[in-house]
N, C-alpha and C positions, 0 to 999 in steps of 0.2 A: 503495501501499497503506501502511495505515494506520500509526502509530507502534504502535500494539497490536500490531499484527501482525507488528513485523518481531522485536518479543521471543521470542525461542526458549520452546517449549516449558516447556522445563525449568525455563526459569527459575517460570513459575507452582506449578511441582511444587514447587520449591526453598520457597517463599512457602507454598505450604499445610502443608509442611511443616512449615516454625519458628513457624508462628503456632500451631498446632493444640500445637507442644510449647512457646510460651510462655503457652497456655492451661492446659498441666499446672501449667508454675512459678508461675505466681502462686498457684496453689493451695497450695502446698509453703512451709514456712517458708524464710528467710529462711540460714538455714546451710545447709539441704539441695539448695535453688536453688544456694548455693556449690558445694558437692560436685558436682554433673551435671553444673553445668559444668566443673570442673575434672578431671572424665572425660569429655566430649567434648576437653577440649583435649587430654588425655592422645590421644586416639582418635586430633585430627588430628597430632601429633606426628606418631605414624607412619607415618600414607601422605600426611603434606608431605613427601615426601624434600626437594625445593632449598627449602624457606622456613624445614626443620631445618638443612640445611645452610649457609642462610645467615645465620639470627641466630645458631649458634655460633661460625659465621666473625665479625662481629658482632661479640658479644661475645670473644673472643678479640683482638682488635686492640684493640677499640674500651675494654677493660677491662685487657688486658695480662695474661693468664692462660694457665696454660693448657690444652690442648685438653679435659682431663677437667672442671673445674673449669667452665669454659663449657659444653661441655653440662649439665652437671647446673646451670649457670644458665637454659637455652634448657627445658631438662624443664620447670621452672618456671615460665618465660615464657609457656610453649605451656597449661599449666595457669591459670595467671591468666586470660589471653586468653581460653578458653573459662567462667570466670569468668564478664566480662565480657561476653562474648555471651549465657550465659543468665538474666542481670542484664537486657539489655539488651532479655531476649525477653518479661520477666515488670516491664518497669520502670513503668507500672500500678498492680504491687500495692504500694511502694516511697512511692505520693503517700497511702497511708492514712495516717488519724494513728496509730492502731496500731503504724507499720513504724518511726515518726519516730526511735523510741530504736534506731535501727540507726547512726544518725548523731553523732559527737560532733563537733560545727562549732566550727573554734576560733579566732580572732582575728577574727572579725565585726566588730569594731566597726574595725578598718582598711578594712572595705568598703563600712560603713555613714558614718565622715568620711572617705571619698571623695566621697561620693554627697551631702554635703553642702553640697558646692564647687558642686554644680550646673552642672559642664560637663561630662556623662557620666560612665564609669569605663570602662576597658579593661580587661577581666578575662580573664588569659592563664591555658593551662595547658600541659600534655601528652599525650600517648593515654598515661597513667599512670595506675597506682590505676584507676576507674569517673571519667571527665570528666563520663558522660552524666549521671549520680547526682548529682552535685556541680552541674551548671545545675540541675538538677529542685530538687532542694533550697535552692538557693540564689534560684529563685525561690518558695519554700515559704515560705524566712524572709520575706519581703517585697520582694525585689526581684530582679525577672523582670528576663532577658535575651536577646537577639537575639543569634544564632548566624550564625557564619562557618562555613557545614560544608557541606563535598562531599557532591549525595544519592547514596544507595545506587546499587552497581548490579542491581540487581535492584527494577525500578519498582515492582513491583506491593507489597512487603515498605515501599518507600522512603514510599509513603502511607500504612501504618499508620506507620509509625517516624514520621513529622512530624510526626502529628496526636499521639502518644503524649509527645514533645520540646514539642509546645505545648501539653498538657494540661493543666500549672500556672501560662500566664501568657508563655512562651518566646515565642519567634518564630524560625523559621529563616528565613534569607534567603536567597533564591532567586540563583542562576547570573548573571540579567541586572543588570548594575547595579549589584552589592554593594556596589563601595565607595561609592555614589552613599547606600544604602541605608542605607549602615554611618555616612556621615555624621551623615546626618537622630537616627538610635538616639543618637548621643552628646549631638546636640543638643536634644533633647526629654528629655535629661536620664536613660536607660537606661544599661544596662551593657551592654555589646560582649564577647562572648567569641569568640576567639581562639588554636587549637591551634598552634603555630608549629614544630613538631617534628618534619613533615614535609619530604620532598622535593621544594625546588621545580624545576620541571624547566626553564622558559622563562623569560623577565624578563618583572615587574620580580623581580627578586632580588636577594641580597646573602649572595657567602661570608662562612662567620663559623667563628673555630674551634668542632668540638663534638668530643669524647671522642679526639682525639688526631688527626683528619682536619678537613681544608675539607666543612663542608656549606651546601648551599644554603636559604635564610632570604629569607621573604617579609619585602619590609621594612616593609608594612602596620600595624602596630602600630608601631613607632617614628614613622612621619610622619602616623601619626592623632592620635599624641598631640600632636604639636610644631605641628602646623597645628592645631586645638579646643582642644590646654590641657588634653583630659583626662588624671587622674591614670593610672595603670598597676598593675592588684595583680596580684600570683601567687595561685597556687591552688593544690595538688595534696591529691590525696584517698590514702589508703594505706590496706588492707584490713585487715578485723580478722578474728579467728576464726569470728565467731558470725552470721560472715555480712554484719557493715555495716562501716562504713568511718569511717577517724579522716576532717575534711578538714580544712585547716590555708590562712587568707588572712593573705595577711603585708603589713608596711605597704609599700604605692606607692613604685618604682624610683624613684629620686632622683638626676636627673644632675648630676657636678661643675658648679660656677658658672661661669661664663666659654666657656663651648660657644656657638659658634653655631648655627642652629637645624641644619644636617643631621653636627653633628657630635652633638648631641643625637641624633636619631635612630637611627644609626651606633652610639650609648653605650647607648640602648633595646635595639635590637636584640643584641646583643651580651651584655650583662648578661644580659637574660633566658633570652639560649640556656646560658648559663654557668650558671644556677642549676635550670635543669631537666637539664644537665652531673650536679649537686652531687646532686638528689632520685634522678636513676638509680644515679649509686656507691651512693648510702646504704641505694638498696632494688633491685638492677637484675633479677629479679626481675617487678617491676611494670611496666615500659616495655615496647613493642612492637619489640622485637627482629626480627622477623622482614621487616620494613618495609625495604626498600632506599634506606636515610636517604640512604646516599653515591652514589648512583645517578652526578649529576650532577658533572662535573669545573667548574674554571673556563677560562672559554672566557682568550683569548691575551688579551682587553682586559679581564679584570675580577679584584680584587686580591680578598683573603680580609682583609677587616676585624679588628681591634686594636681596644684600648679607646681611644680619644683624650687 
């Protein structure tokens, strides 16, 4: 049986419906795309009962808020996730010159200075704001990047989505040999994009404090930065009411002097996670609370890393 035959028929229907929706969304103004997406998110909130409960529990524990406030944040988080879906389905539209006005990019000089060092740049963010449009707009600004990203569960949709991601000069690194390709990316002087806010179910992983609980994190960011001397630049996006985003690049993370390589890698991992936590606390609706972030628990031989 071929791989195509093993894909359920409903996945093909799902792809057709979403691609048709995307074709419609690309014809709409950005503000209306966002509105359609928020409506989709509201519908998902009503239908996805288990994810809604997970999001509310995560918010209640992570932010230490009452159930009523957690429910309100979860409602807005679902609406924001629906907006992300709509914008990703319409991604080619955001490459149009007239749509660049939707993005208020600040701190790009930090990225430029990091690239001037000639060792490549690790750009990290989270599933916060719209990380896909950040990557696209960075390429359009003259700094194309390579993304470490898990393929979509729907292979028919993945083919289109990969093409949209790479439309402006970015590249998606495949599953096979991803670390080798990531090293090649940095050695070639390009940006490498990593999202570090999702659960890592198996080694290699490290546990760090995150919103009050130990969370499993990939050590890739810290290890690659130390091994290759690549600057680590944080970037975050926040939604605007007009359908656009404010995108902020921050200065590279700088570990304290006197640390050995292992401690430098740990410091970068913990500090990057702490920065993401600060973003979430500032505007919690922008993060994907419905992900089972704390699913993994430290084994007997795993410790929770703190800042050296």
